[in-house]
C-alpha positions as CSV (number, residue, x, y, z in Angstrom):
1,M,1.1,34.0,35.0
2,L,3.5,34.7,37.9
3,Y,0.7,36.4,39.7
4,L,-1.6,33.4,39.2
5,T,1.0,31.2,40.9
6,S,2.6,33.7,43.2
7,D,1.7,32.0,46.5
8,S,2.5,28.3,45.7
9,F,4.7,28.4,42.6
10,P,6.4,25.0,43.2
11,I,3.1,23.2,43.1
12,F,2.6,24.3,39.5
13,V,6.0,23.3,38.2
14,P,5.2,19.6,37.6
15,F,2.1,20.6,35.7
16,G,4.0,23.1,33.7
17,V,6.5,20.5,32.8
18,I,3.8,18.1,31.7
19,G,2.2,20.8,29.6
20,F,5.5,21.7,28.0
21,Y,6.2,18.1,27.2
22,R,2.8,17.4,25.6
23,Y,2.8,20.5,23.4
24,L,6.4,20.0,22.4
25,W,5.5,16.6,21.1
26,F,2.4,18.1,19.4
27,L,4.7,20.5,17.5
28,I,7.0,17.6,16.6
29,R,4.0,15.6,15.3
30,M,2.9,18.6,13.2
31,A,6.4,19.1,11.8
32,A,6.6,15.4,10.9
33,A,3.2,15.4,9.3
34,W,4.1,18.6,7.4
35,T,7.2,17.0,5.9
36,Y,5.5,13.6,5.2
37,R,5.1,12.8,1.5
38,P,2.9,10.1,-0.1
39,I,4.5,7.6,-2.5
40,P,4.1,8.9,-6.1
41,L,2.6,6.8,-8.9
42,P,5.2,4.7,-10.8
43,E,5.7,5.1,-14.6
44,N,5.4,1.4,-15.2
45,P,3.3,-0.1,-12.3
46,T,3.9,-3.7,-11.3
47,Y,0.3,-4.0,-10.1
48,I,-2.7,-3.2,-12.3
49,A,-6.1,-3.0,-10.6
50,S,-8.0,-4.8,-13.4
51,E,-5.6,-7.8,-13.0
52,D,-4.4,-7.8,-9.4
53,V,-7.1,-6.3,-7.1
54,T,-10.0,-8.0,-5.4
55,I,-12.2,-5.8,-3.1
56,I,-13.7,-7.7,-0.2
57,V,-16.7,-6.2,1.6
58,P,-18.1,-7.9,4.7
59,T,-21.5,-6.6,5.5
60,I,-24.9,-7.6,6.9
61,D,-27.1,-4.6,6.4
62,A,-25.9,-2.6,3.3
63,G,-28.5,-0.2,2.0
64,E,-28.8,2.3,-0.8
65,E,-25.5,3.9,0.3
66,F,-23.8,0.7,-0.8
67,K,-24.6,1.6,-4.5
68,E,-22.8,4.9,-4.2
69,A,-19.8,3.3,-2.6
70,A,-19.7,0.4,-5.0
71,N,-19.8,2.7,-8.0
72,S,-16.9,4.7,-6.6
73,W,-14.9,1.4,-6.2
74,L,-15.6,0.3,-9.8
75,V,-14.2,3.6,-11.2
76,G,-10.8,2.2,-10.1
77,K,-11.4,-0.9,-12.3
78,P,-10.7,-3.7,-9.8
79,K,-10.8,-7.2,-11.2
80,E,-13.7,-8.3,-8.8
81,I,-15.7,-7.2,-5.8
82,L,-16.7,-9.9,-3.3
83,I,-19.6,-9.1,-1.0
84,I,-19.7,-11.5,2.0
85,T,-22.9,-11.6,4.0
86,E,-25.0,-14.0,6.0
87,E,-27.3,-16.4,4.2
88,K,-30.6,-14.6,5.0
89,M,-29.3,-11.4,3.4
90,L,-28.3,-13.1,0.1
91,G,-31.4,-11.9,-1.8
92,P,-31.3,-8.2,-0.9
93,L,-27.6,-7.9,-1.4
94,Q,-27.7,-9.8,-4.7
95,D,-30.4,-7.3,-5.9
96,L,-28.1,-4.4,-5.0
97,A,-25.2,-6.0,-6.7
98,N,-27.2,-6.6,-9.9
99,Q,-28.2,-2.9,-9.9
100,V,-24.6,-1.8,-9.8
101,D,-22.5,-4.4,-11.9
102,P,-23.5,-8.1,-11.9
103,E,-20.4,-9.0,-13.9
104,R,-17.8,-7.7,-11.4
105,I,-19.7,-8.1,-8.1
106,R,-20.3,-11.5,-6.5
107,V,-22.2,-12.1,-3.4
108,L,-21.1,-15.0,-1.1
109,T,-22.6,-16.1,2.2
110,V,-21.6,-17.6,5.5
111,P,-24.1,-19.2,7.9
112,F,-23.7,-16.6,10.6
113,A,-23.0,-12.9,10.8
114,N,-19.4,-12.6,11.9
115,K,-17.1,-10.1,10.3
116,R,-13.9,-12.1,10.7
117,L,-15.5,-15.2,9.3
118,Q,-16.9,-13.2,6.4
119,M,-13.4,-11.7,5.7
120,S,-11.7,-15.1,5.9
121,H,-14.3,-16.5,3.5
122,G,-13.6,-13.7,1.1
123,I,-9.8,-14.4,1.4
124,K,-10.3,-18.0,0.4
125,N,-12.3,-17.0,-2.7
126,C,-9.7,-14.4,-3.9
127,T,-7.5,-15.1,-6.9
128,T,-5.6,-11.9,-7.2
129,D,-2.3,-10.7,-5.7
130,I,-3.8,-7.8,-3.7
131,I,-6.8,-7.8,-1.4
132,V,-8.5,-4.5,-0.4
133,F,-10.9,-4.7,2.5
134,A,-13.6,-1.9,2.5
135,D,-16.6,-0.9,4.6
136,D,-19.9,-1.0,2.7
137,D,-20.2,2.8,3.0
138,A,-16.6,3.8,2.1
139,I,-16.6,6.2,-0.9
140,W,-13.3,6.3,-2.8
141,P,-11.9,9.0,-5.0
142,P,-11.1,7.7,-8.6
143,T,-7.4,7.8,-7.9
144,L,-7.4,5.7,-4.7
145,L,-6.5,2.3,-6.1
146,P,-3.6,3.5,-8.2
147,S,-2.3,5.4,-5.2
148,V,-2.6,2.4,-2.9
149,L,-1.0,0.0,-5.4
150,A,2.0,2.4,-5.8
151,C,3.1,1.5,-2.2
152,F,3.4,-2.2,-3.2
153,E,6.2,-1.4,-5.6
154,D,8.3,-1.8,-2.4
155,Q,8.3,-5.6,-2.0
156,K,8.7,-5.2,1.8
157,V,5.4,-3.5,2.1
158,G,2.6,-5.9,3.2
159,G,-0.2,-3.5,4.1
160,V,-1.3,-0.1,3.0
161,G,-3.8,2.4,4.5
162,T,-5.4,5.7,3.5
163,S,-6.5,9.0,5.0
164,Q,-10.2,9.5,5.8
165,R,-12.8,12.2,5.9
166,V,-16.4,12.2,7.2
167,Q,-19.3,12.1,4.8
168,P,-22.4,13.6,6.4
169,C,-25.5,11.4,6.4
170,G,-27.8,14.4,5.8
171,D,-27.5,17.9,4.3
172,R,-25.3,19.1,7.1
173,M,-23.2,17.5,9.8
174,T,-24.7,16.8,13.3
175,V,-22.6,17.5,16.3
176,W,-21.7,13.8,16.5
177,E,-20.4,13.8,13.0
178,V,-18.4,16.9,13.6
179,L,-16.8,15.3,16.6
180,A,-16.0,12.3,14.4
181,A,-14.5,14.6,11.8
182,F,-12.3,16.3,14.5
183,R,-11.0,12.9,15.5
184,L,-10.3,11.8,11.9
185,T,-8.4,15.0,11.3
186,I,-6.2,14.4,14.3
187,R,-5.8,10.7,13.3
188,N,-4.7,11.7,9.8
189,I,-2.0,13.9,11.3
190,E,-0.9,11.1,13.7
191,I,-0.6,8.4,11.1
192,S,1.2,10.5,8.6
193,C,3.6,11.6,11.4
194,S,4.3,8.0,12.6
195,T,4.7,6.8,9.0
196,H,7.2,9.5,8.3
197,I,9.2,9.1,11.6
198,D,9.6,5.3,11.7
199,G,7.4,3.7,9.1
200,G,4.9,2.3,11.5
201,I,1.2,2.9,12.3
202,P,-0.9,1.8,15.3
203,C,-3.7,0.5,13.1
204,L,-4.4,0.2,9.4
205,S,-8.1,1.3,9.5
206,G,-10.6,-1.4,8.4
207,R,-12.6,1.2,6.5
208,T,-10.2,0.6,3.6
209,A,-6.9,-1.2,3.7
210,A,-4.9,-3.2,1.2
211,Y,-2.8,-6.3,1.8
212,R,-0.8,-8.8,-0.2
213,T,-2.9,-11.9,-0.7
214,V,0.0,-14.3,0.0
215,I,0.1,-13.0,3.6
216,L,-3.6,-13.6,4.2
217,K,-3.8,-17.0,2.5
218,D,-1.4,-18.4,5.1
219,P,-3.2,-21.1,7.1
220,E,-1.6,-19.8,10.3
221,F,-3.0,-16.3,9.7
222,L,-6.5,-17.6,8.8
223,H,-6.7,-19.8,11.9
224,G,-5.4,-17.1,14.2
225,F,-7.6,-14.4,12.7
226,T,-10.8,-16.5,13.2
227,H,-9.8,-17.9,16.6
228,D,-8.6,-14.7,18.4
229,Y,-9.3,-14.7,22.1
230,W,-8.8,-12.1,24.8
231,L,-7.3,-13.7,27.9
232,G,-7.8,-17.0,26.3
233,K,-11.6,-17.1,26.7
234,Y,-13.3,-14.1,25.2
235,Q,-13.5,-14.5,21.5
236,L,-13.1,-11.3,19.4
237,N,-15.1,-10.4,16.4
238,S,-14.3,-6.7,16.0
239,G,-10.8,-5.4,16.1
240,D,-9.9,-7.2,12.8
241,D,-7.9,-4.2,11.6
242,K,-5.9,-4.2,14.8
243,F,-5.1,-7.9,14.4
244,L,-4.0,-7.4,10.7
245,T,-1.7,-4.5,11.7
246,R,-0.1,-6.5,14.5
247,W,0.4,-9.5,12.1
248,M,2.3,-7.2,9.7
249,V,4.6,-6.1,12.5
250,S,5.2,-9.5,14.0
251,H,5.9,-11.2,10.7
252,G,8.4,-8.7,9.3
253,W,6.3,-6.8,6.8
254,S,6.4,-3.0,6.4
255,T,3.2,-0.8,6.2
256,Y,2.5,2.5,4.6
257,V,-0.2,5.1,4.7
258,Q,-1.1,7.3,1.7
259,C,-2.3,10.5,3.3
260,C,-3.2,12.6,0.4
261,K,-6.3,13.8,-1.5
262,E,-5.8,11.2,-4.2
263,A,-6.3,8.4,-1.6
264,E,-8.7,10.1,0.9
265,L,-11.9,8.2,1.3
266,L,-15.2,9.4,2.6
267,S,-17.0,7.4,5.3
268,T,-20.2,7.9,7.2
269,M,-20.4,8.0,11.0
270,K,-23.3,7.5,13.4
271,P,-25.1,10.9,13.2
272,N,-26.6,10.5,16.8
273,W,-25.6,9.4,20.3
274,R,-24.9,5.9,19.0
275,F,-21.5,7.3,17.8
276,L,-20.5,7.0,21.5
277,K,-21.1,3.2,21.3
278,Q,-18.8,3.1,18.2
279,V,-16.1,5.0,20.2
280,L,-16.5,2.6,23.1
281,R,-16.0,-0.4,20.9
282,W,-12.9,1.2,19.2
283,T,-11.5,2.1,22.6
284,R,-11.8,-1.5,24.0
285,N,-10.1,-2.7,20.8
286,T,-7.3,-0.2,21.2
287,W,-6.7,-1.2,24.9
288,R,-6.6,-4.9,24.0
289,S,-4.4,-4.5,20.9
290,D,-2.0,-2.0,22.4
291,M,-1.4,-4.1,25.5
292,R,-0.8,-7.1,23.3
293,S,1.7,-5.2,21.1
294,L,3.6,-3.6,24.0
295,F,3.7,-6.4,26.6
296,M,2.9,-9.7,25.0
297,E,4.2,-9.7,21.4
298,R,6.7,-6.8,21.9
299,Y,7.9,-6.7,18.3
300,I,6.7,-3.1,18.1
301,W,9.5,-1.8,20.4
302,T,12.2,-2.6,17.9
303,A,10.2,-2.4,14.7
304,H,8.6,0.9,15.3
305,P,9.8,2.6,18.5
306,Y,7.9,5.8,17.9
307,V,4.6,4.0,17.5
308,A,5.4,2.1,20.7
309,Y,5.9,5.5,22.4
310,T,2.5,6.7,21.2
311,M,0.9,3.6,22.5
312,V,2.5,4.0,26.0
313,D,1.4,7.7,25.9
314,K,-2.2,6.7,25.2
315,L,-2.1,4.3,28.2
316,F,-1.5,7.3,30.6
317,N,-3.5,9.9,28.6
318,P,-6.8,9.5,30.5
319,F,-5.1,9.9,33.8
320,T,-3.1,13.0,32.9
321,L,-6.1,14.6,31.2
322,L,-8.3,14.2,34.3
323,V,-5.5,15.8,36.5
324,G,-6.5,19.2,35.2
325,P,-10.1,19.3,36.4
326,C,-9.0,17.8,39.7
327,L,-6.4,20.5,40.3
328,V,-8.9,23.2,39.3
329,S,-11.4,21.8,41.7
330,Y,-8.8,21.9,44.5
331,L,-7.9,25.5,43.7
332,I,-11.6,26.5,43.7
333,Y,-11.9,24.9,47.2
334,K,-8.8,26.8,48.4
335,S,-10.2,30.1,47.0
336,T,-13.0,29.8,49.5
337,I,-10.6,29.9,52.4
338,P,-9.2,33.3,53.6
339,I,-5.6,33.9,52.4
340,D,-4.3,34.4,56.0
341,Q,-5.6,30.8,56.7
342,G,-3.7,29.3,53.7
343,G,-6.3,30.0,51.1
344,Y,-5.7,30.7,47.4
345,H,-5.4,34.4,46.4
346,L,-7.7,34.4,43.3
347,P,-11.5,34.2,43.4
348,W,-13.2,31.0,42.1
349,W,-14.5,32.7,38.9
350,N,-11.1,33.9,38.0
351,I,-9.8,30.3,38.2
352,I,-12.6,28.9,36.1
353,L,-12.3,31.6,33.5
354,S,-8.5,31.2,33.2
355,Y,-8.9,27.4,32.8
356,M,-11.6,27.8,30.1
357,V,-9.5,30.3,28.1
358,W,-6.5,27.9,28.3
359,L,-8.6,24.9,27.2
360,S,-10.3,26.9,24.3
361,A,-6.9,28.2,23.0
362,T,-5.0,24.8,23.2
363,R,-7.9,22.7,21.8
364,T,-8.6,25.1,19.0
365,A,-4.9,25.0,18.1
366,K,-5.0,21.2,17.8
367,L,-8.0,21.5,15.5
368,L,-6.6,24.2,13.2
369,P,-5.9,21.7,10.3
370,H,-9.6,20.8,10.3
371,L,-10.9,24.4,10.9
372,W,-8.7,25.6,8.0
373,H,-11.1,23.7,5.7
374,R,-14.3,24.0,7.7
375,P,-14.1,27.2,9.7
376,Q,-17.8,26.9,10.5
377,D,-17.1,24.0,12.8
378,I,-15.4,26.3,15.3
379,I,-18.7,26.6,17.2
380,Y,-18.3,22.9,18.1
381,V,-14.9,23.4,19.9
382,P,-16.7,23.5,23.4
383,A,-18.4,20.2,22.5
384,F,-15.0,18.8,21.6
385,I,-13.6,19.9,25.0
386,L,-16.4,18.2,26.9
387,F,-16.1,15.1,24.7
388,G,-12.4,14.9,25.6
389,Y,-13.2,14.6,29.3
390,Y,-16.0,12.2,28.6
391,F,-13.6,10.2,26.5
392,A,-11.0,10.0,29.3
393,V,-13.7,8.6,31.6
394,M,-14.8,6.2,28.9
395,K,-11.3,4.9,28.4
396,L,-11.1,4.0,32.0
397,Y,-14.5,2.3,31.8
398,A,-13.4,0.5,28.7
399,L,-10.3,-0.7,30.5
400,C,-12.5,-2.2,33.2
401,T,-14.8,-4.0,30.7
402,L,-12.4,-5.5,28.2
403,H,-14.3,-8.8,28.5
404,E,-17.2,-7.2,26.7
405,T,-16.6,-8.2,23.0
406,G,-20.0,-7.4,21.5
407,W,-20.3,-5.1,18.5
408,G,-22.5,-2.6,20.2
409,T,-23.9,-0.7,17.2
410,R,-25.3,-3.4,14.9
411,A,-28.2,-5.8,15.4
412,G,-27.9,-9.3,14.1
413,I,-24.4,-10.1,15.1
414,G,-24.5,-13.1,17.3
415,D,-22.0,-14.9,19.5
416,A,-18.6,-15.1,17.9
417,S,-17.7,-18.4,19.5
418,A,-20.9,-20.1,18.2
419,A,-20.3,-18.7,14.7
420,T,-16.7,-20.0,14.7
421,A,-17.7,-23.4,15.9
422,A,-20.3,-23.6,13.2
423,M,-17.7,-22.7,10.6
424,D,-15.2,-25.2,11.8
425,N,-18.0,-27.9,11.7
426,N,-19.1,-26.9,8.2
427,E,-15.6,-27.0,6.8
428,K,-15.3,-30.6,8.0
429,V,-18.4,-31.6,5.9
430,V,-17.4,-32.7,2.5
431,G,-19.1,-30.8,-0.3
432,N,-20.6,-28.1,2.0
433,P,-21.6,-25.5,-0.6
434,V,-21.2,-22.6,1.9
435,Y,-17.4,-23.1,2.1
436,Q,-16.6,-24.4,-1.3
437,Q,-14.1,-22.0,-2.8
438,R,-12.2,-21.4,-6.0
439,T,-9.0,-23.2,-6.8
440,D,-6.3,-21.7,-4.7
441,P,-3.9,-19.8,-7.0
442,Y,-1.2,-20.1,-4.4
443,N,-1.4,-23.9,-4.3
444,S,1.2,-25.7,-6.4
445,N,-1.5,-28.0,-7.9
446,S,-3.4,-25.0,-9.2
447,Q,-3.8,-24.8,-13.0
448,I,-4.7,-21.2,-13.0
449,P,-2.2,-19.7,-15.6
450,F,-1.7,-16.3,-13.8
451,S,-0.8,-17.8,-10.5
452,P,2.6,-16.4,-9.4
453,F,3.4,-19.7,-7.7
454,R,2.1,-22.1,-10.3
455,D,5.7,-23.5,-10.9
456,Q,6.7,-23.9,-7.3
457,T,5.6,-25.3,-4.0
458,P,6.3,-22.5,-1.4
459,P,6.2,-23.3,2.3
460,S,4.1,-21.2,4.5
461,P,6.2,-18.0,4.5
462,Y,5.3,-16.9,8.0
463,Q,6.6,-18.4,11.2
464,D,6.4,-17.1,14.7
465,N,10.1,-16.2,14.8
466,P,10.6,-12.8,13.1
467,S,14.4,-13.1,13.3
468,Q,14.5,-15.6,10.5
469,T,16.3,-14.6,7.4
470,P,14.1,-13.3,4.6
471,I,14.2,-15.3,1.3
472,Y,12.8,-14.1,-2.0
473,A,10.8,-15.9,-4.6
474,V,11.3,-14.3,-8.0
475,R,8.6,-13.6,-10.5
476,T,8.7,-11.4,-13.6
477,S,7.2,-8.0,-13.2
478,G,7.9,-4.5,-14.5
479,N,5.5,-3.5,-17.2
480,R,2.6,-5.8,-16.7
481,R,1.2,-5.0,-20.1
482,G,3.6,-7.2,-21.9
483,E,7.2,-6.2,-21.4
484,E,9.4,-7.8,-18.8
485,E,11.4,-4.8,-17.5
486,G,12.4,-6.0,-14.1
487,M,12.0,-8.6,-11.4
488,E,9.6,-8.5,-8.5
489,M,10.7,-10.1,-5.2
490,Q,8.0,-11.9,-3.2
491,V,9.1,-11.8,0.4
492,G,8.9,-14.9,2.6
493,Y,10.8,-16.3,5.5
494,A,13.3,-19.2,5.5
495,Q,12.4,-22.3,7.5
């Protein structure tokens, strides 16, 4: 190594420091992920899936894969599954629901395809204490619901996520699916690490995430969720999971992630180049959400400082990643100049070979947790290296095009502003069947006997000032099967 840098050693010191810093933090993350532990199942759970869980699935084009996913959800015995779609898809999706379980699956519609409006419509029709949002292709293990519900034993927890793994669309994974699997493995490590270090997470993934219904029933949340604008004029449709995660942080709720086999879902990815469009949409959402968290809302700095650090790191990551190729290009140019005229002492092929060996070794090290389970994927490490540089350029492109808010990978999703305007107009129409909803179990006038708030009139528990003192509304809990063994504290905020 000293020979490689013998003529201009000081030039390489800053890059060596950067490399040492990045891989030191990589080892710290690995250590934190290794010592992370999921929350165990309680002996007497407060929440029972058959009484307390509604699964909400916004979709517009569910196919046969939906039946496999729905059957996996039903193994956990939720009280109900709500499929929210646009009006023209009611027939096909109702047929799918009837083939799976017409008793526990209901299909509701909204006038236009818009994920956030579909989710909010499902929230309004929910009557249970816990809502689980799921993608229409998310396949759950039988133990996922009990594992997720275990986290809600802590009454400060408002949202819970899970670890994920890629389900191939065909008999074997394409290179695009392997790249997605690499990314998910790294993500599983990152979220278990951040959860262990400071209890935070950059995003509770929308593929499957659970929330307390009382949080999502808040009118402030519903309005903000469906009227979310970037720079005040570009309405957002995607990025719903980012919004939900920020809402948890800004309103004083804790989050948790169950990273374990018992809660690890399977999800399909685009098996072709359209995966890049998915990544571009996710990248734009990340830029917008992280900048809001860091510079506009700013609650993340005090609530979860490690997560704030990872967000800042990601802001600079594309720039630092592209420094490497720039330096190598400069050294190759210098190697063409004679040494006595200030040229570099190594031939160009030696520089390129050294750089490729370094990249292969370090990137393979990062992927070892994935390769431990799928060693055959080692042949895709070069593709992962190339994708890394492509992704760095894509991040810069995404930063310059944050005004682009379209979905990108699904046809049939129209203008978000038009859909929201139509919803607002329809909700003003008395008796509109599209937006008629069940009696609200959180309304004091509700006569539903299992409503936890049937004997009280709670104010909206969420205000914009997170420094307010928490108050607690008490309801009986403990063994939900008949014995009252404890008290559950429902967190709110004082006026």
